[in-house]
C-alpha positions in Angstrom: -36.5 35.9 -39.7 -38.4 33.6 -42.1 -35.9 34.1 -44.9 -33.0 33.4 -42.6 -34.5 30.2 -41.3 -35.4 29.0 -44.8 -31.9 29.7 -46.1 -30.4 27.9 -43.0 -32.6 24.9 -43.5 -31.9 24.7 -47.2 -28.2 25.0 -46.6 -28.2 22.3 -44.0 -30.4 20.0 -46.1 -28.0 20.4 -49.0 -25.0 19.6 -46.8 -26.3 16.6 -44.8 -29.8 15.3 -44.0 -28.6 14.0 -40.5 -27.4 17.5 -39.7 -30.8 18.9 -40.9 -32.7 16.6 -38.6 -30.4 17.4 -35.6 -30.8 21.2 -36.2 -34.5 20.8 -36.7 -34.9 19.0 -33.4 -32.7 21.5 -31.5 -34.6 24.4 -33.0 -38.0 22.8 -32.1 -36.8 22.2 -28.6 -35.5 25.8 -28.3 -38.8 27.2 -29.6 
């Protein structure tokens, strides 16, 4: 789970910071 999350975060961060922030907020809300 940790590896998957790390990879996902890195991929998003590399793609677009805005997307990373949005995903992070959504994940935080979900958790």
